N, C-alpha and C positions, 0 to 999 in steps of 0.2 A: 242571773241568780242560778246557783248550782242546783242540779237535780240529784237527790240522793236515791240512787237505785238500790234494789235489794241485792245483797251480796251473799253468795253461797260458797263459803270456804275460799280456796284459791285454786288457780290453774295448776300450780305445783301439786296440790293435793290430788287432783284428777290424774295427773301423770303418775304420781307415786302409787295411787290405788290401782291404776291399770298395770303398772309394773308388778305390784304385789300379786294381783290376780294371775298375771302371766307366769310369775315365778311359782305360785302355788300350783297351778295346773301342770306346769312342767315337772315339778316334784311329784305330784300325784301320778302323772303318767309314768315317770321313771320308777316310782315305787310299784305301780301296777305291773310294769314290764319285769321288774326285778322279782316280784313275788311270783309271777307266772313262770319265770325262768327257774326260780328256786323249786317250785313244785315239779317242774319238768326234770330238773337235776336230781331231786329227791326220788323221783320215780325210777329213773334209769341208773342212778348211782347213789343208792341209799346208804347213808353212813350210820351204822349201828350205834345206839346210845347205851353203851354197856354200863357206864357209871349210873345213869338214870335208872336202868332196869334193876341193878343190884341194890340201889338205894330204896327202890320200890319194894323189892321182895323181902328186904330185911325188916320192913314194917308190916308185912302181911302175915296174918295168922295162917296156920296150916290149913284150916278148914276153908279159908278164903282163896287159897292158891288157884283153884280152877277159874276164878274170876279174872285173873291176870291175863291181859292180852299181850303176850310176848312179841307178837308180830309188830306191834306199834313201836317197840324199842329196838328189836333185832332184825326186822324186815321179814319179807316172805321167805318161806322154806326153812325157817329156823326151828331149833328144838332146844328144850330145857329139861334138865333132869336134876331132881333134888334128892340127895342121899343123906343117910344118917352118918354119924361119925365112924361107923363100921363099914360104910360103903354100900349099904343096902338101899335100894331105890324106894323112896317114899312117894314121889310124884314125878310125872313126866308129861310133856306135851310137845307135839310137833311131829314132823316127818323124820323117817330114817332111824327108828328105834334100834338100839344095839341089843343083840341077843346075849343073854347070860349075864348082863350087868357088867360092873367094873371090878376087877381085882385090884388089890393094893399096889401091885407093880405097875398096872396100867394107870392108876391114878397118879403115881409118882411121875409118869412120863408126860402127863398133861400140863402144859404151861399154866402158871398161876397169874391171875390178873393183877397188875400193878406190882409185881414182884421185881426186885432189883437184880434178879438172876434169870437168865434165859439161855436157850440152847440154839446152836446153829448146826445144821447137818449139811453134808456135802458128799457127793459121789467122787471117788478118787479115780485117776486114770489107771489103765490096765498095768502100766509099768511100775505101779506103787508097791508091788510085791504082794504080800499076803493080805494086806488091807484092801477092802473094797469101798468102804465109806468111813467117814469120820464125824463124830459128834463133839462139838466144842462147847464148854460151859463158859458163859460170860457174865460179868457182874459190873453194874454201874457203880462207879466211885463217887465220892462227895464232890469232887472237882469237875464232874461231868464226863470224865474219861471212862473207858471200860478196861477191865482186867480179865484175863483168862483164868478160870478157877480149876480147869482140868479138861481132859479129853477122853474119848473112847475111840479106838480103832476097831472096826467091825469087818468081818469077812463077808462073803456073798450070802451066807446063811444067817447073817446078823449075830454071829458069835463074837464074843469079845476077844480081840487079839492082844490088845494092850490098852492101858489107860487107867486113870484113877477115879473117873466119874462113876457113880452108883456102885460103891464098894459091895462086893459079894455077888454082883450080877455077872453071869457068864454068857448070857445071850439075851436077845430081844426078839419079840415076835414082830411080824410085819405091821400089825396094828399099833404096837408100842412105838415102833420106829416112825410111823405116821404121826403119832401123838407128839413125839419129840420134834418133829418138823412143824407142829402147830396145826395139823389138819386131821379131820376124821376120815372114816371110810368113804364118805360121799364127797370128799374134796372141800368140805366146809371148814372154816376156821373153828378151832376148839380151844376153850379156856375154862379154867375152874376158879372158884373162889370159896372161901370159908367164911361163915358168918354165924351169929347167934340169932335164933328165931325169937319172936316176941314172947314165946313161952320159956325162953332161956335154954333151949336145946341147941347143941352144936350141929350145924348142917353144912353140907357141901353142895354147891350148885355147879353144874356143868352146862356150858353154853355152846351151842352149835349155830353158827351163822355164816352168812356169805358176805365177803367184802368186795366192793367194786374192783374190777380188773383195771389194768393200765389202759386197755382199749376203751373201757367205759369212761374213765376219766378223760381220755383224749376226745371222745365224742362230746362230753360236756364242755370242754374248752373250745372245741370247734364251734359248738352251738353258741357260746358266748360271743364269738366274733360276729355272729349274724344278728346280734341284738341291735346293732346300729341300723340295720335295715328297718327296724320297727321304731327306734327312738327318733332318728332324724326326721322321717315324715311326720311323726306325731309332734315333734318340736316345731317344725315348719307350719303345720296345721294350726297349732295353738297360737303361734306368732301371727299368722294371717288373720285369725279370728280376733285377737286382741287389737291388732292394727285396724281392722275393719270397724270394730266398735268404738275405738278411740277416734277414728276419722269421722264416724257418724256423730259422736258426741261433739267433736270440735266443730263440725259443719253446723250442727244445731245451735251452738253457741255463737258462731260467727254470722249465721244467716241474717239475723236482725240488722247487723252492721251493713251488709251488702244491700239489704232492702232500704235501709235508711239513706244510703248514698244514692240509690236509684230514685227514691222519693225526693231527696233534696235537689237532684238535677231537674226534676219535674216541677219544683216549686211546692211540693207537698211536704207536710211535717214528717220528720224522720221516724218518729214513733219510738224513740229509745228512752222516753221518760220513765217507763216502768220496766226497764230491762232487768232481768233477774239472771245472774250468772256469777262466775268467779270474781273475786274482788278486783283482779287486774283488769278484766274486761268491763266490769261495772264502772270502774274509774274512767276507762276509755269512753264508755257510753255517756257518762256524766260530762266529760270534756267535750264530746261531740255535740251533746245537747246544748252546752254553754256556747260553743262555737256557732251552732246553728242559730241560737237566740241572738248572739252578737252580730252575725252576718245579716240576719233579718232586720235588726235594729239599724245596722249600717246602711242597708238597702233603703229602708224607710227614710233615714236621714239624707241620703243622696237624692232620693226623689224629692224630698222637701227642699233640699238645696237647689236642685234644678228648677223647682217651682219658684223659689225665691229669686233666683237669677233671672228667670223669665219675667217675673213681676217687676224687678228693679230695672231691667233693660227696656221693658215695654214702654214706660212713660217717656224717657228721653228720646227713644227711637221714634215714637209716635210724633213727638214735637218736631224732631228733625225732618221727618217725612212731610209733616204738614207745612212747615216753613219752606222747605225745599220745593214742594209742589206749588206753593203760592208764588214763590219767585219764578219758577219755570213758566207758570201760566200768566205771569205779569199781573197778578191780582193784588200786589202790594201797593198801597197808596204811595204816591210820589214822596220821596224824602225819607221813607222808613226802611229802605232796603238795608241800610247799615245795621239797624237794630235787629232785623230778621237774621242777618248773617251772624251777628254777635250771639244771638240765642242759639243758632245752630252750632257755633263753636263751643259754647258753654255746655250744651247737651252732649256734644261729642266728647268733650273732656270728661264729663261725668261717666259716660259709657267706658272710656278708656281707663278711668280710675277704678271702676268696678271690675273690669276684666283683669287689670293688673293685680288688684287685691285678690281676686279669685285664683289667678295664676300662682301667686305667692302662697295662698292657702293650700292649693292642691300640691304644690311642690313640697312644703314642709310636712304635709300629711302623708306623703308617699312613704311606704315601708323602707325603700332603699335610700331615703334621704340620710346622709351622714354629715354631721357638722365637722368643721375643721377646728378641732379643739387645740388651744395653746394655753400655756400658763400665763395668765394676765393678772395685773393688779386691778381689781374691780373698782377700787376707789378712783384710780387714774382714768379708767375707761369712762366712768360717770362724769368726772370733771371735764374731760375732753369733749364729751357729747354735749353737756350743758353749756360749755363755753361757746360751742358752735351755734347753739340755738338761743343764747341769751338775748342777743339783739332783736331777734324775731319776736321772742316772747315779750320783751319789754315794750317793743313797738305796739304789740297787740294789747297791751294793758294788763299783762299777767306778771305777778310777782313770784320769785323763786325763794324758797326757804330750804337750804341745803345743809345737811348735817352728816359729813363724811369723816371718818377717822384720818388722822395725819399719817399713821403708819400704813404700809402697804397691806392689802388684804388679797391674797392670791387665790385664784381658782382656775379651773379649766374652762375656757370660753372660746366660742366662735365670735370674734369681736363684731363682725358685720351683722350677724344674726341677732346678737344681743342688743346692738344699737337699734335694730328694727323693733325689738320689744319696747325699748324706751320710747321710740318714736310713737308707737301705737298707744302706749299708756298716756303719754303727754298729750297726744292729739285727742285722745278720748276726753281729757280734762278741758282742752280748749274748745272742743266742739259742743260738749254737753254741759260743762260747768258754768258757762256764762262769763261775761266780761268782768275784769277787775278782781278775779279770784287769785288766791295764793296756791301755788303748786309746791307740795312738800316732797322732799327726797331725803331719806336717811338710810344708813347702813350700819350693821353691827354683827358681831359674832355671837353665836349661841351653841355651846357644845362644839360639835364638828361641822356645824352648818354656818353658812353666811346668809343673813337675812337682809333683804332690801325692801324698804317701804316706800311706796309712791302713791300720792293721792292729792286731793284738793279740798277746799272748803266751799265748793260751789253748790249747785242745786241738788247734788246727790242723785240717787236712782230710785224709781218706784220699787216697793217691796216685792211686787209680783215678778220683777225681772231679775232679782238677786240670784235665784237658783239656776237660771239659764243664761247668765250674762256672757259665758264663754262659748255659747253655741253660735254657729255661723248665722249671719244676717239678723242677729238680735241687736236692736238699737234702742236708744232711750226715747225715741219719738214714735208714736203710733202710726204716723203717716209715712209710708215708704217713699223713697225717692224725693225727700223734701230738702235734700242738701245737707242732711245731718250725718253723713258718712255712709260707708258700705255695710257696716255691721259685721265685718270680717276681722277687724283689727285685734280684738281681744281673743278671738279664736286662733288667729295666727300667733299671737304672743304666747298662748298656752302651749301650742304645738312646739314652738321653739324652746320653751323652758323644759318641756318633756324631753326633747332631744339632748338637753344638757343634764339629764337625770335629776332634774329639780322639779319644783311644783310652784304654781301660782294660785293664790286664793284671795277671795274677797273677804276682808276683815268684817265680821259681824258681831258686835257693833264696831265701828271704826274708832280709832284713838280720839281722845278729846281734841276738839278743834278741827277734826276732819269731817267732811260730809260723805266722802268715799275714800277707801284706802285699800290698796292692793299690796299683798305681802308675797315676795318672791323668795323661795328657799333654794339655795344651791349648795352642793357638797364642796367643802374646802379641799385643798390639795394636801393637807396634812402638815404644812409648814407654819 
C-alpha cells in the first residue's frame, strides 16, 4: 500500500529560489558598488547641472533667491550673479566677486547657455605678422555641421587688426578676452542666460563654476578599473554562501533517506512514512516505503516457505529414517523387508517430487528468468498436449470436454513452460477433483486478448482457500504430506503466466457446470 507523504513544492522550486536569491544579492552588491563609485566620482569629478539650476531659478521669486543652494547644482567654489536687463546686479552668491559689475561690452563677450553660436580663441605663432591672437565665431547648422560666422584678428594689446565680429569694437580688455574664451578671472567656466522671473521681469544670470579637468576624468576611469577588485570577491562570497545554504538544505532533505537505508540494513523500519519534502523526493520516499513493505512481505513469505518445506520434508524423511534404521538393526519381521523397502522408495520419491517442484518454483520466480517466446498457435499447442495425455486421463477415469476454435489463434509462447501450466492445472483436477470427473478446456478471443478456460466438475475447493490458492504450499487438504501434491503447482503456473505478460484467475463463481474454473488471459500477437 502506497504511503502518501507530505509534499512541499518541488526540488526545482528550491533550485530556482536559490538562484533567484543569488541573483538578487549579486545585483544588490553590484548596485551598492556602483552607487559608492558614483558618489566617489561625483566628489572628485562633479558635473554641474546647469539646466537643473536654471530651471530652478526661473521658478524662484526674488525674495526667495537667498534660499537657493547653488553649490548643489554647480559644485563647490561656484558663484552666481543675477542682473537686471540694464546689467545692474540684483543678487549674487559665491566666491570671487567681480569688482565694478559688468558692462554691456563685457556681457556681450560672455558665452550664452544653449546658444547655437559660440567663439573659439587661439594664440597665433610669432610669424603670423601683426596678429597675435584670433577669435572665430562658429554656428551650429540644422544638419549638425558648423559654419564660421566671422573672425577677429587681435594684436598683443588685444586691439582689432581685422575681422567682422563685434562690429564697432576696436579693442578688447584682458577680462573680455577671457570671457570670449569661456573663463572668468579665477579660471572658472563662465556662462550667461536670460530669463523672465516669476514677477515677469527680464533677468540675466551669470554662472561661474568649475568643470572637471582631463586629469580628473582620467582618475575616475582608472578607479573604474579597480571596481573588479571589489565585485569579484563579493560575487564569489555570495556564490559560496548560496552554495553552502543549498548544500545544507539538500543534506537536510536527503538525510532521512540515508538513515532509512541504514535502518533497513539493520532490520529496523526506514521511517520515511511521514517524510515531508519536495514532491520528487516525496515520491522517492513513497516508493522506498512501498519497496520496504514488499521486501518485508517477501521475507515473511520466504520464511513461511522454508517452514512449509521443512514441514513437508519432515514426514517422509522421518519415515525413511525409521524404516532404514529398522532394516539396519534387523528389527523387521521376516518376510516384510520388501514392504519396508517399498515404503522407503515411495517416501524418497515424495521427497524428490517436492524438491523438484520447489526447484521449478524458485527458477520461475527468479527476476532473471526469461521465457523463450515464439509465435505459436495456442489451439494447436493445446491439442498436442491433450493428445499426449488423453490415454492417461482416460485410463484414470477422467473425461475431456474440449472446445477449441478451428482457425489458428496465435500468441507469443514458451511452449515448454506453457505446457507446464497445463500440466499443473490438469494435475490439480486429477488430484483434488475426485475420480470420474470431467475436465473442461475451452479457448476464445476477447478484444485483443486470448482467453483459455480450464476446470472440472469435481469436488471444488473450500471458500477459505479461494483467496490464497496461488500461494506456495496451499493444498486442498488440511493434512500436509498426505499424498495430495506439493502445493506448488498453482504458484508455478501463476509465475509462468506472469512471465508471458498474462494473468491467471480463479473464476468466482465458476461457469455453470463447473465446480472450479481457471481463466488464463494472454496478449494476442495482433494477427
